[in-house]
Every structure is written in structure tokens, then in C-alpha cells.
mmCIF file of the N, C-alpha and C atoms, coordinates in Angstrom:
data_MODEL
# 
_entry.id   MODEL 
# 
loop_
_atom_site.group_PDB 
_atom_site.id 
_atom_site.type_symbol 
_atom_site.label_atom_id 
_atom_site.label_alt_id 
_atom_site.label_comp_id 
_atom_site.label_asym_id 
_atom_site.label_entity_id 
_atom_site.label_seq_id 
_atom_site.pdbx_PDB_ins_code 
_atom_site.Cartn_x 
_atom_site.Cartn_y 
_atom_site.Cartn_z 
_atom_site.occupancy 
_atom_site.B_iso_or_equiv 
_atom_site.pdbx_formal_charge 
_atom_site.auth_seq_id 
_atom_site.auth_comp_id 
_atom_site.auth_asym_id 
_atom_site.auth_atom_id 
_atom_site.pdbx_PDB_model_num 
ATOM 1   N N  . MET A 1 1  ? 97.783  99.496  96.263  1.00 0.00 ? 1  MET A N  1 
ATOM 2   C CA . MET A 1 1  ? 97.491  100.288 97.444  1.00 0.00 ? 1  MET A CA 1 
ATOM 3   C C  . MET A 1 1  ? 98.458  101.461 97.560  1.00 0.00 ? 1  MET A C  1 
ATOM 4   N N  . HIS A 1 2  ? 99.734  101.205 97.304  1.00 0.00 ? 2  HIS A N  1 
ATOM 5   C CA . HIS A 1 2  ? 100.725 102.274 97.424  1.00 0.00 ? 2  HIS A CA 1 
ATOM 6   C C  . HIS A 1 2  ? 100.506 103.341 96.363  1.00 0.00 ? 2  HIS A C  1 
ATOM 7   N N  . GLY A 1 3  ? 100.052 102.930 95.178  1.00 0.00 ? 3  GLY A N  1 
ATOM 8   C CA . GLY A 1 3  ? 99.816  103.873 94.096  1.00 0.00 ? 3  GLY A CA 1 
ATOM 9   C C  . GLY A 1 3  ? 98.774  104.911 94.469  1.00 0.00 ? 3  GLY A C  1 
ATOM 10  N N  . HIS A 1 4  ? 97.752  104.479 95.193  1.00 0.00 ? 4  HIS A N  1 
ATOM 11  C CA . HIS A 1 4  ? 96.690  105.403 95.610  1.00 0.00 ? 4  HIS A CA 1 
ATOM 12  C C  . HIS A 1 4  ? 97.252  106.455 96.565  1.00 0.00 ? 4  HIS A C  1 
ATOM 13  N N  . ARG A 1 5  ? 98.094  106.023 97.501  1.00 0.00 ? 5  ARG A N  1 
ATOM 14  C CA . ARG A 1 5  ? 98.685  106.971 98.455  1.00 0.00 ? 5  ARG A CA 1 
ATOM 15  C C  . ARG A 1 5  ? 99.629  107.945 97.757  1.00 0.00 ? 5  ARG A C  1 
ATOM 16  N N  . ILE A 1 6  ? 100.351 107.457 96.753  1.00 0.00 ? 6  ILE A N  1 
ATOM 17  C CA . ILE A 1 6  ? 101.249 108.336 96.008  1.00 0.00 ? 6  ILE A CA 1 
ATOM 18  C C  . ILE A 1 6  ? 100.452 109.386 95.258  1.00 0.00 ? 6  ILE A C  1 
ATOM 19  N N  . CYS A 1 7  ? 99.341  108.983 94.646  1.00 0.00 ? 7  CYS A N  1 
ATOM 20  C CA . CYS A 1 7  ? 98.497  109.937 93.917  1.00 0.00 ? 7  CYS A CA 1 
ATOM 21  C C  . CYS A 1 7  ? 97.947  111.001 94.858  1.00 0.00 ? 7  CYS A C  1 
ATOM 22  N N  . ILE A 1 8  ? 97.534  110.595 96.042  1.00 0.00 ? 8  ILE A N  1 
ATOM 23  C CA . ILE A 1 8  ? 97.031  111.566 97.021  1.00 0.00 ? 8  ILE A CA 1 
ATOM 24  C C  . ILE A 1 8  ? 98.144  112.519 97.428  1.00 0.00 ? 8  ILE A C  1 
ATOM 25  N N  . ALA A 1 9  ? 99.339  112.003 97.657  1.00 0.00 ? 9  ALA A N  1 
ATOM 26  C CA . ALA A 1 9  ? 100.468 112.855 98.036  1.00 0.00 ? 9  ALA A CA 1 
ATOM 27  C C  . ALA A 1 9  ? 100.788 113.858 96.934  1.00 0.00 ? 9  ALA A C  1 
ATOM 28  N N  . ILE A 1 10 ? 100.741 113.431 95.697  1.00 0.00 ? 10 ILE A N  1 
ATOM 29  C CA . ILE A 1 10 ? 101.019 114.339 94.578  1.00 0.00 ? 10 ILE A CA 1 
ATOM 30  C C  . ILE A 1 10 ? 99.934  115.401 94.485  1.00 0.00 ? 10 ILE A C  1 
ATOM 31  N N  . GLN A 1 11 ? 98.691  115.007 94.664  1.00 0.00 ? 11 GLN A N  1 
ATOM 32  C CA . GLN A 1 11 ? 97.600  115.973 94.607  1.00 0.00 ? 11 GLN A CA 1 
ATOM 33  C C  . GLN A 1 11 ? 97.727  117.010 95.715  1.00 0.00 ? 11 GLN A C  1 
ATOM 34  N N  . VAL A 1 12 ? 98.116  116.575 96.911  1.00 0.00 ? 12 VAL A N  1 
ATOM 35  C CA . VAL A 1 12 ? 98.318  117.504 98.022  1.00 0.00 ? 12 VAL A CA 1 
ATOM 36  C C  . VAL A 1 12 ? 99.464  118.458 97.699  1.00 0.00 ? 12 VAL A C  1 
ATOM 37  N N  . LEU A 1 13 ? 100.554 117.921 97.155  1.00 0.00 ? 13 LEU A N  1 
ATOM 38  C CA . LEU A 1 13 ? 101.691 118.757 96.787  1.00 0.00 ? 13 LEU A CA 1 
ATOM 39  C C  . LEU A 1 13 ? 101.309 119.751 95.696  1.00 0.00 ? 13 LEU A C  1 
ATOM 40  N N  . GLN A 1 14 ? 100.506 119.339 94.733  1.00 0.00 ? 14 GLN A N  1 
ATOM 41  C CA . GLN A 1 14 ? 100.068 120.247 93.674  1.00 0.00 ? 14 GLN A CA 1 
ATOM 42  C C  . GLN A 1 14 ? 99.170  121.343 94.234  1.00 0.00 ? 14 GLN A C  1 
ATOM 43  N N  . LEU A 1 15 ? 98.304  120.997 95.183  1.00 0.00 ? 15 LEU A N  1 
ATOM 44  C CA . LEU A 1 15 ? 97.465  122.005 95.826  1.00 0.00 ? 15 LEU A CA 1 
ATOM 45  C C  . LEU A 1 15 ? 98.319  122.986 96.611  1.00 0.00 ? 15 LEU A C  1 
ATOM 46  N N  . LEU A 1 16 ? 99.283  122.458 97.353  1.00 0.00 ? 16 LEU A N  1 
ATOM 47  C CA . LEU A 1 16 ? 100.210 123.306 98.105  1.00 0.00 ? 16 LEU A CA 1 
ATOM 48  C C  . LEU A 1 16 ? 101.001 124.197 97.155  1.00 0.00 ? 16 LEU A C  1 
ATOM 49  N N  . ASN A 1 17 ? 101.394 123.658 96.026  1.00 0.00 ? 17 ASN A N  1 
ATOM 50  C CA . ASN A 1 17 ? 102.113 124.421 95.016  1.00 0.00 ? 17 ASN A CA 1 
ATOM 51  C C  . ASN A 1 17 ? 101.264 125.585 94.515  1.00 0.00 ? 17 ASN A C  1 
ATOM 52  N N  . THR A 1 18 ? 100.001 125.336 94.268  1.00 0.00 ? 18 THR A N  1 
ATOM 53  C CA . THR A 1 18 ? 99.094  126.385 93.804  1.00 0.00 ? 18 THR A CA 1 
ATOM 54  C C  . THR A 1 18 ? 98.914  127.454 94.873  1.00 0.00 ? 18 THR A C  1 
ATOM 55  N N  . ILE A 1 19 ? 98.740  127.040 96.107  1.00 0.00 ? 19 ILE A N  1 
ATOM 56  C CA . ILE A 1 19 ? 98.555  127.985 97.210  1.00 0.00 ? 19 ILE A CA 1 
ATOM 57  C C  . ILE A 1 19 ? 99.808  128.831 97.415  1.00 0.00 ? 19 ILE A C  1 
ATOM 58  N N  . CYS A 1 20 ? 100.970 128.228 97.239  1.00 0.00 ? 20 CYS A N  1 
ATOM 59  C CA . CYS A 1 20 ? 102.249 128.923 97.476  1.00 0.00 ? 20 CYS A CA 1 
ATOM 60  C C  . CYS A 1 20 ? 102.814 129.565 96.212  1.00 0.00 ? 20 CYS A C  1 
ATOM 61  N N  . CYS A 1 21 ? 101.965 129.896 95.273  1.00 0.00 ? 21 CYS A N  1 
ATOM 62  C CA . CYS A 1 21 ? 102.366 130.615 94.057  1.00 0.00 ? 21 CYS A CA 1 
ATOM 63  C C  . CYS A 1 21 ? 103.456 129.870 93.276  1.00 0.00 ? 21 CYS A C  1 
ATOM 64  N N  . GLN A 1 22 ? 103.246 128.599 93.051  1.00 0.00 ? 22 GLN A N  1 
ATOM 65  C CA . GLN A 1 22 ? 104.131 127.761 92.234  1.00 0.00 ? 22 GLN A CA 1 
ATOM 66  C C  . GLN A 1 22 ? 105.535 127.594 92.820  1.00 0.00 ? 22 GLN A C  1 
ATOM 67  N N  . HIS A 1 23 ? 105.664 127.711 94.118  1.00 0.00 ? 23 HIS A N  1 
ATOM 68  C CA . HIS A 1 23 ? 106.962 127.562 94.769  1.00 0.00 ? 23 HIS A CA 1 
ATOM 69  C C  . HIS A 1 23 ? 107.522 126.139 94.633  1.00 0.00 ? 23 HIS A C  1 
ATOM 70  N N  . PHE A 1 24 ? 106.642 125.150 94.545  1.00 0.00 ? 24 PHE A N  1 
ATOM 71  C CA . PHE A 1 24 ? 107.052 123.749 94.465  1.00 0.00 ? 24 PHE A CA 1 
ATOM 72  C C  . PHE A 1 24 ? 106.916 123.179 93.057  1.00 0.00 ? 24 PHE A C  1 
ATOM 73  N N  . GLU A 1 25 ? 106.904 124.024 92.051  1.00 0.00 ? 25 GLU A N  1 
ATOM 74  C CA . GLU A 1 25 ? 106.693 123.591 90.664  1.00 0.00 ? 25 GLU A CA 1 
ATOM 75  C C  . GLU A 1 25 ? 107.752 122.586 90.214  1.00 0.00 ? 25 GLU A C  1 
ATOM 76  N N  . ARG A 1 26 ? 109.010 122.843 90.538  1.00 0.00 ? 26 ARG A N  1 
ATOM 77  C CA . ARG A 1 26 ? 110.087 121.953 90.114  1.00 0.00 ? 26 ARG A CA 1 
ATOM 78  C C  . ARG A 1 26 ? 109.925 120.564 90.737  1.00 0.00 ? 26 ARG A C  1 
ATOM 79  N N  . ILE A 1 27 ? 109.562 120.520 92.002  1.00 0.00 ? 27 ILE A N  1 
ATOM 80  C CA . ILE A 1 27 ? 109.362 119.238 92.697  1.00 0.00 ? 27 ILE A CA 1 
ATOM 81  C C  . ILE A 1 27 ? 108.181 118.494 92.087  1.00 0.00 ? 27 ILE A C  1 
ATOM 82  N N  . CYS A 1 28 ? 107.083 119.202 91.816  1.00 0.00 ? 28 CYS A N  1 
ATOM 83  C CA . CYS A 1 28 ? 105.907 118.570 91.213  1.00 0.00 ? 28 CYS A CA 1 
ATOM 84  C C  . CYS A 1 28 ? 106.237 118.005 89.837  1.00 0.00 ? 28 CYS A C  1 
ATOM 85  N N  . SER A 1 29 ? 106.956 118.773 89.044  1.00 0.00 ? 29 SER A N  1 
ATOM 86  C CA . SER A 1 29 ? 107.323 118.324 87.699  1.00 0.00 ? 29 SER A CA 1 
ATOM 87  C C  . SER A 1 29 ? 108.207 117.088 87.763  1.00 0.00 ? 29 SER A C  1 
ATOM 88  N N  . GLN A 1 30 ? 109.185 117.100 88.657  1.00 0.00 ? 30 GLN A N  1 
ATOM 89  C CA . GLN A 1 30 ? 110.088 115.959 88.789  1.00 0.00 ? 30 GLN A CA 1 
ATOM 90  C C  . GLN A 1 30 ? 109.337 114.718 89.248  1.00 0.00 ? 30 GLN A C  1 
ATOM 91  N N  . MET A 1 31 ? 108.433 114.861 90.210  1.00 0.00 ? 31 MET A N  1 
ATOM 92  C CA . MET A 1 31 ? 107.650 113.719 90.682  1.00 0.00 ? 31 MET A CA 1 
ATOM 93  C C  . MET A 1 31 ? 106.779 113.162 89.568  1.00 0.00 ? 31 MET A C  1 
ATOM 94  N N  . ASN A 1 32 ? 106.151 114.042 88.799  1.00 0.00 ? 32 ASN A N  1 
ATOM 95  C CA . ASN A 1 32 ? 105.316 113.580 87.688  1.00 0.00 ? 32 ASN A CA 1 
ATOM 96  C C  . ASN A 1 32 ? 106.155 112.845 86.644  1.00 0.00 ? 32 ASN A C  1 
ATOM 97  N N  . ARG A 1 33 ? 107.341 113.350 86.335  1.00 0.00 ? 33 ARG A N  1 
ATOM 98  C CA . ARG A 1 33 ? 108.224 112.671 85.384  1.00 0.00 ? 33 ARG A CA 1 
ATOM 99  C C  . ARG A 1 33 ? 108.633 111.295 85.913  1.00 0.00 ? 33 ARG A C  1 
ATOM 100 N N  . ASN A 1 34 ? 108.972 111.227 87.191  1.00 0.00 ? 34 ASN A N  1 
ATOM 101 C CA . ASN A 1 34 ? 109.373 109.949 87.783  1.00 0.00 ? 34 ASN A CA 1 
ATOM 102 C C  . ASN A 1 34 ? 108.233 108.933 87.740  1.00 0.00 ? 34 ASN A C  1 
ATOM 103 N N  . ILE A 1 35 ? 107.051 109.373 88.077  1.00 0.00 ? 35 ILE A N  1 
ATOM 104 C CA . ILE A 1 35 ? 105.893 108.472 88.072  1.00 0.00 ? 35 ILE A CA 1 
ATOM 105 C C  . ILE A 1 35 ? 105.568 108.029 86.657  1.00 0.00 ? 35 ILE A C  1 
ATOM 106 N N  . ASN A 1 36 ? 105.604 108.956 85.703  1.00 0.00 ? 36 ASN A N  1 
ATOM 107 C CA . ASN A 1 36 ? 105.340 108.590 84.314  1.00 0.00 ? 36 ASN A CA 1 
ATOM 108 C C  . ASN A 1 36 ? 106.378 107.601 83.798  1.00 0.00 ? 36 ASN A C  1 
ATOM 109 N N  . SER A 1 37 ? 107.634 107.790 84.174  1.00 0.00 ? 37 SER A N  1 
ATOM 110 C CA . SER A 1 37 ? 108.685 106.857 83.767  1.00 0.00 ? 37 SER A CA 1 
ATOM 111 C C  . SER A 1 37 ? 108.442 105.473 84.366  1.00 0.00 ? 37 SER A C  1 
ATOM 112 N N  . ALA A 1 38 ? 108.062 105.428 85.631  1.00 0.00 ? 38 ALA A N  1 
ATOM 113 C CA . ALA A 1 38 ? 107.793 104.150 86.291  1.00 0.00 ? 38 ALA A CA 1 
ATOM 114 C C  . ALA A 1 38 ? 106.610 103.438 85.642  1.00 0.00 ? 38 ALA A C  1 
ATOM 115 N N  . VAL A 1 39 ? 105.577 104.176 85.300  1.00 0.00 ? 39 VAL A N  1 
ATOM 116 C CA . VAL A 1 39 ? 104.401 103.583 84.651  1.00 0.00 ? 39 VAL A CA 1 
ATOM 117 C C  . VAL A 1 39 ? 104.778 103.055 83.274  1.00 0.00 ? 39 VAL A C  1 
ATOM 118 N N  . GLN A 1 40 ? 105.544 103.822 82.513  1.00 0.00 ? 40 GLN A N  1 
ATOM 119 C CA . GLN A 1 40 ? 105.980 103.362 81.197  1.00 0.00 ? 40 GLN A CA 1 
ATOM 120 C C  . GLN A 1 40 ? 106.846 102.112 81.310  1.00 0.00 ? 40 GLN A C  1 
ATOM 121 N N  . PHE A 1 41 ? 107.745 102.101 82.290  1.00 0.00 ? 41 PHE A N  1 
ATOM 122 C CA . PHE A 1 41 ? 108.601 100.939 82.524  1.00 0.00 ? 41 PHE A CA 1 
ATOM 123 C C  . PHE A 1 41 ? 107.756 99.719  82.870  1.00 0.00 ? 41 PHE A C  1 
ATOM 124 N N  . ALA A 1 42 ? 106.780 99.893  83.741  1.00 0.00 ? 42 ALA A N  1 
ATOM 125 C CA . ALA A 1 42 ? 105.909 98.783  84.138  1.00 0.00 ? 42 ALA A CA 1 
ATOM 126 C C  . ALA A 1 42 ? 105.099 98.278  82.948  1.00 0.00 ? 42 ALA A C  1 
ATOM 127 N N  . ASN A 1 43 ? 104.578 99.184  82.143  1.00 0.00 ? 43 ASN A N  1 
ATOM 128 C CA . ASN A 1 43 ? 103.809 98.775  80.967  1.00 0.00 ? 43 ASN A CA 1 
ATOM 129 C C  . ASN A 1 43 ? 104.689 98.053  79.950  1.00 0.00 ? 43 ASN A C  1 
ATOM 130 N N  . LEU A 1 44 ? 105.911 98.490  79.801  1.00 0.00 ? 44 LEU A N  1 
ATOM 131 C CA . LEU A 1 44 ? 106.830 97.878  78.847  1.00 0.00 ? 44 LEU A CA 1 
ATOM 132 C C  . LEU A 1 44 ? 107.177 96.450  79.255  1.00 0.00 ? 44 LEU A C  1 
ATOM 133 N N  . TYR A 1 45 ? 107.404 96.222  80.546  1.00 0.00 ? 45 TYR A N  1 
ATOM 134 C CA . TYR A 1 45 ? 107.878 94.923  81.006  1.00 0.00 ? 45 TYR A CA 1 
ATOM 135 C C  . TYR A 1 45 ? 106.803 94.026  81.597  1.00 0.00 ? 45 TYR A C  1 
ATOM 136 N N  . LYS A 1 46 ? 105.543 94.446  81.582  1.00 0.00 ? 46 LYS A N  1 
ATOM 137 C CA . LYS A 1 46 ? 104.509 93.608  82.190  1.00 0.00 ? 46 LYS A CA 1 
ATOM 138 C C  . LYS A 1 46 ? 104.332 92.284  81.463  1.00 0.00 ? 46 LYS A C  1 
ATOM 139 N N  . THR A 1 47 ? 104.662 92.235  80.177  1.00 0.00 ? 47 THR A N  1 
ATOM 140 C CA . THR A 1 47 ? 104.538 90.972  79.448  1.00 0.00 ? 47 THR A CA 1 
ATOM 141 C C  . THR A 1 47 ? 105.612 89.972  79.854  1.00 0.00 ? 47 THR A C  1 
ATOM 142 N N  . TYR A 1 48 ? 106.691 90.457  80.481  1.00 0.00 ? 48 TYR A N  1 
ATOM 143 C CA . TYR A 1 48 ? 107.783 89.570  80.883  1.00 0.00 ? 48 TYR A CA 1 
ATOM 144 C C  . TYR A 1 48 ? 107.707 89.147  82.343  1.00 0.00 ? 48 TYR A C  1 
ATOM 145 N N  . ILE A 1 49 ? 106.656 89.522  83.039  1.00 0.00 ? 49 ILE A N  1 
ATOM 146 C CA . ILE A 1 49 ? 106.558 89.249  84.464  1.00 0.00 ? 49 ILE A CA 1 
ATOM 147 C C  . ILE A 1 49 ? 106.532 87.744  84.749  1.00 0.00 ? 49 ILE A C  1 
ATOM 148 N N  . PHE A 1 50 ? 106.075 86.956  83.775  1.00 0.00 ? 50 PHE A N  1 
ATOM 149 C CA . PHE A 1 50 ? 106.049 85.499  83.990  1.00 0.00 ? 50 PHE A CA 1 
ATOM 150 C C  . PHE A 1 50 ? 107.445 84.945  84.243  1.00 0.00 ? 50 PHE A C  1 
ATOM 151 N N  . LEU A 1 51 ? 108.474 85.646  83.792  1.00 0.00 ? 51 LEU A N  1 
ATOM 152 C CA . LEU A 1 51 ? 109.835 85.183  84.029  1.00 0.00 ? 51 LEU A CA 1 
ATOM 153 C C  . LEU A 1 51 ? 110.185 85.190  85.515  1.00 0.00 ? 51 LEU A C  1 
ATOM 154 N N  . PHE A 1 52 ? 109.497 86.011  86.267  1.00 0.00 ? 52 PHE A N  1 
ATOM 155 C CA . PHE A 1 52 ? 109.787 86.151  87.688  1.00 0.00 ? 52 PHE A CA 1 
ATOM 156 C C  . PHE A 1 52 ? 108.769 85.433  88.556  1.00 0.00 ? 52 PHE A C  1 
ATOM 157 N N  . ASP A 1 53 ? 107.958 84.618  87.926  1.00 0.00 ? 53 ASP A N  1 
ATOM 158 C CA . ASP A 1 53 ? 106.973 83.833  88.644  1.00 0.00 ? 53 ASP A CA 1 
ATOM 159 C C  . ASP A 1 53 ? 107.701 82.897  89.617  1.00 0.00 ? 53 ASP A C  1 
ATOM 160 N N  . ASP A 1 54 ? 107.174 82.741  90.794  1.00 0.00 ? 54 ASP A N  1 
ATOM 161 C CA . ASP A 1 54 ? 107.828 81.921  91.811  1.00 0.00 ? 54 ASP A CA 1 
ATOM 162 C C  . ASP A 1 54 ? 107.938 80.463  91.383  1.00 0.00 ? 54 ASP A C  1 
ATOM 163 N N  . LEU A 1 55 ? 106.973 79.971  90.604  1.00 0.00 ? 55 LEU A N  1 
ATOM 164 C CA . LEU A 1 55 ? 107.040 78.591  90.138  1.00 0.00 ? 55 LEU A CA 1 
ATOM 165 C C  . LEU A 1 55 ? 108.266 78.400  89.245  1.00 0.00 ? 55 LEU A C  1 
ATOM 166 N N  . ASN A 1 56 ? 108.522 79.342  88.370  1.00 0.00 ? 56 ASN A N  1 
ATOM 167 C CA . ASN A 1 56 ? 109.718 79.261  87.526  1.00 0.00 ? 56 ASN A CA 1 
ATOM 168 C C  . ASN A 1 56 ? 110.983 79.307  88.371  1.00 0.00 ? 56 ASN A C  1 
ATOM 169 N N  . MET A 1 57 ? 110.992 80.134  89.395  1.00 0.00 ? 57 MET A N  1 
ATOM 170 C CA . MET A 1 57 ? 112.159 80.209  90.275  1.00 0.00 ? 57 MET A CA 1 
ATOM 171 C C  . MET A 1 57 ? 112.357 78.899  91.015  1.00 0.00 ? 57 MET A C  1 
ATOM 172 N N  . GLU A 1 58 ? 111.272 78.267  91.436  1.00 0.00 ? 58 GLU A N  1 
ATOM 173 C CA . GLU A 1 58 ? 111.380 76.970  92.107  1.00 0.00 ? 58 GLU A CA 1 
ATOM 174 C C  . GLU A 1 58 ? 111.988 75.931  91.180  1.00 0.00 ? 58 GLU A C  1 
ATOM 175 N N  . ARG A 1 59 ? 111.597 75.962  89.916  1.00 0.00 ? 59 ARG A N  1 
ATOM 176 C CA . ARG A 1 59 ? 112.166 75.026  88.942  1.00 0.00 ? 59 ARG A CA 1 
ATOM 177 C C  . ARG A 1 59 ? 113.661 75.280  88.767  1.00 0.00 ? 59 ARG A C  1 
ATOM 178 N N  . LEU A 1 60 ? 114.045 76.545  88.679  1.00 0.00 ? 60 LEU A N  1 
ATOM 179 C CA . LEU A 1 60 ? 115.463 76.874  88.546  1.00 0.00 ? 60 LEU A CA 1 
ATOM 180 C C  . LEU A 1 60 ? 116.246 76.435  89.782  1.00 0.00 ? 60 LEU A C  1 
ATOM 181 N N  . ARG A 1 61 ? 115.661 76.643  90.967  1.00 0.00 ? 61 ARG A N  1 
ATOM 182 C CA . ARG A 1 61 ? 116.324 76.207  92.199  1.00 0.00 ? 61 ARG A CA 1 
ATOM 183 C C  . ARG A 1 61 ? 116.522 74.693  92.217  1.00 0.00 ? 61 ARG A C  1 
ATOM 184 N N  . ALA A 1 62 ? 115.503 73.948  91.769  1.00 0.00 ? 62 ALA A N  1 
ATOM 185 C CA . ALA A 1 62 ? 115.591 72.487  91.755  1.00 0.00 ? 62 ALA A CA 1 
ATOM 186 C C  . ALA A 1 62 ? 116.698 72.021  90.819  1.00 0.00 ? 62 ALA A C  1 
ATOM 187 N N  . VAL A 1 63 ? 116.780 72.628  89.653  1.00 0.00 ? 63 VAL A N  1 
ATOM 188 C CA . VAL A 1 63 ? 117.836 72.263  88.699  1.00 0.00 ? 63 VAL A CA 1 
ATOM 189 C C  . VAL A 1 63 ? 119.197 72.597  89.281  1.00 0.00 ? 63 VAL A C  1 
ATOM 190 N N  . ALA A 1 64 ? 119.314 73.761  89.915  1.00 0.00 ? 64 ALA A N  1 
ATOM 191 C CA . ALA A 1 64 ? 120.585 74.162  90.514  1.00 0.00 ? 64 ALA A CA 1 
ATOM 192 C C  . ALA A 1 64 ? 120.971 73.214  91.643  1.00 0.00 ? 64 ALA A C  1 
ATOM 193 N N  . ARG A 1 65 ? 119.991 72.815  92.468  1.00 0.00 ? 65 ARG A N  1 
ATOM 194 C CA . ARG A 1 65 ? 120.267 71.875  93.556  1.00 0.00 ? 65 ARG A CA 1 
ATOM 195 C C  . ARG A 1 65 ? 120.759 70.536  93.017  1.00 0.00 ? 65 ARG A C  1 
ATOM 196 N N  . GLU A 1 66 ? 120.104 70.051  91.958  1.00 0.00 ? 66 GLU A N  1 
ATOM 197 C CA . GLU A 1 66 ? 120.504 68.777  91.358  1.00 0.00 ? 66 GLU A CA 1 
ATOM 198 C C  . GLU A 1 66 ? 121.923 68.854  90.813  1.00 0.00 ? 66 GLU A C  1 
ATOM 199 N N  . ALA A 1 67 ? 122.278 70.002  90.265  1.00 0.00 ? 67 ALA A N  1 
ATOM 200 C CA . ALA A 1 67 ? 123.615 70.172  89.703  1.00 0.00 ? 67 ALA A CA 1 
ATOM 201 C C  . ALA A 1 67 ? 124.642 70.471  90.793  1.00 0.00 ? 67 ALA A C  1 
ATOM 202 N N  . GLY A 1 68 ? 124.153 70.767  91.991  1.00 0.00 ? 68 GLY A N  1 
ATOM 203 C CA . GLY A 1 68 ? 125.051 71.052  93.100  1.00 0.00 ? 68 GLY A CA 1 
ATOM 204 C C  . GLY A 1 68 ? 125.683 72.428  93.035  1.00 0.00 ? 68 GLY A C  1 
ATOM 205 N N  . VAL A 1 69 ? 125.052 73.350  92.338  1.00 0.00 ? 69 VAL A N  1 
ATOM 206 C CA . VAL A 1 69 ? 125.589 74.711  92.228  1.00 0.00 ? 69 VAL A CA 1 
ATOM 207 C C  . VAL A 1 69 ? 124.522 75.728  92.596  1.00 0.00 ? 69 VAL A C  1 
ATOM 208 N N  . ASP A 1 70 ? 124.990 76.895  92.934  1.00 0.00 ? 70 ASP A N  1 
ATOM 209 C CA . ASP A 1 70 ? 124.091 78.016  93.169  1.00 0.00 ? 70 ASP A CA 1 
ATOM 210 C C  . ASP A 1 70 ? 124.591 79.178  92.313  1.00 0.00 ? 70 ASP A C  1 
ATOM 211 N N  . ALA A 1 71 ? 124.759 78.900  91.030  1.00 0.00 ? 71 ALA A N  1 
ATOM 212 C CA . ALA A 1 71 ? 125.370 79.845  90.099  1.00 0.00 ? 71 ALA A CA 1 
ATOM 213 C C  . ALA A 1 71 ? 124.568 81.132  89.971  1.00 0.00 ? 71 ALA A C  1 
ATOM 214 N N  . PHE A 1 72 ? 123.256 81.046  90.155  1.00 0.00 ? 72 PHE A N  1 
ATOM 215 C CA . PHE A 1 72 ? 122.420 82.228  89.999  1.00 0.00 ? 72 PHE A CA 1 
ATOM 216 C C  . PHE A 1 72 ? 122.041 82.853  91.327  1.00 0.00 ? 72 PHE A C  1 
ATOM 217 N N  . ASN A 1 73 ? 122.673 82.403  92.406  1.00 0.00 ? 73 ASN A N  1 
ATOM 218 C CA . ASN A 1 73 ? 122.349 82.873  93.745  1.00 0.00 ? 73 ASN A CA 1 
ATOM 219 C C  . ASN A 1 73 ? 120.853 82.794  93.978  1.00 0.00 ? 73 ASN A C  1 
ATOM 220 N N  . LEU A 1 74 ? 120.312 81.612  93.761  1.00 0.00 ? 74 LEU A N  1 
ATOM 221 C CA . LEU A 1 74 ? 118.861 81.413  93.828  1.00 0.00 ? 74 LEU A CA 1 
ATOM 222 C C  . LEU A 1 74 ? 118.397 80.902  95.173  1.00 0.00 ? 74 LEU A C  1 
ATOM 223 N N  . SER A 1 75 ? 119.225 81.059  96.197  1.00 0.00 ? 75 SER A N  1 
ATOM 224 C CA . SER A 1 75 ? 118.798 80.601  97.506  1.00 0.00 ? 75 SER A CA 1 
ATOM 225 C C  . SER A 1 75 ? 117.569 81.399  97.939  1.00 0.00 ? 75 SER A C  1 
ATOM 226 N N  . GLU A 1 76 ? 116.677 80.717  98.630  1.00 0.00 ? 76 GLU A N  1 
ATOM 227 C CA . GLU A 1 76 ? 115.408 81.313  98.994  1.00 0.00 ? 76 GLU A CA 1 
ATOM 228 C C  . GLU A 1 76 ? 115.601 82.440  100.006 1.00 0.00 ? 76 GLU A C  1 
ATOM 229 N N  . VAL A 1 77 ? 114.810 83.497  99.823  1.00 0.00 ? 77 VAL A N  1 
ATOM 230 C CA . VAL A 1 77 ? 114.828 84.622  100.742 1.00 0.00 ? 77 VAL A CA 1 
ATOM 231 C C  . VAL A 1 77 ? 113.456 84.722  101.376 1.00 0.00 ? 77 VAL A C  1 
ATOM 232 N N  . HIS A 1 78 ? 113.422 84.609  102.687 1.00 0.00 ? 78 HIS A N  1 
ATOM 233 C CA . HIS A 1 78 ? 112.134 84.710  103.402 1.00 0.00 ? 78 HIS A CA 1 
ATOM 234 C C  . HIS A 1 78 ? 112.281 85.688  104.517 1.00 0.00 ? 78 HIS A C  1 
# 
């Protein structure tokens, strides 16, 4: 959902840039670079997302509780 709003904001900024004779070109370029970097980062690490699955975290918390330690600071955040 947030991605759609970001795309609309970029399109509006690009239109404004065109209307204002490329006054916002540097901002548009930087935003596009940032978004492309974020997309590349997400594509690179999407195969590792299972590591952050809540079920895996629950298992780690259970092991930590049994050992009586919170070495990974795995206390639940709600």
C-alpha cells in the first residue's frame, strides 16, 4: 500500500519538475536512486525473509527462556 503512494508522490514531483523547468531534477534523481536501491535490497534479501518469521522467533525465545538468558534481546515487543 505504501509503495503505491510513494509512486504517486514521485510522479507528482516529476510532473512538477517538468512544469518548473527541471528545477527539482536533483531531488527526483535522488528519490529514484533511493527507491531503486531499496528495491534491489529487497530483491536480494527476500530469500532470507524466513529467518525473520515469527514462528522462528518464538522458537528462539523458548530456547532462551529455558536457558534463563535473553542474550539476543528477544523479549516480545507489542
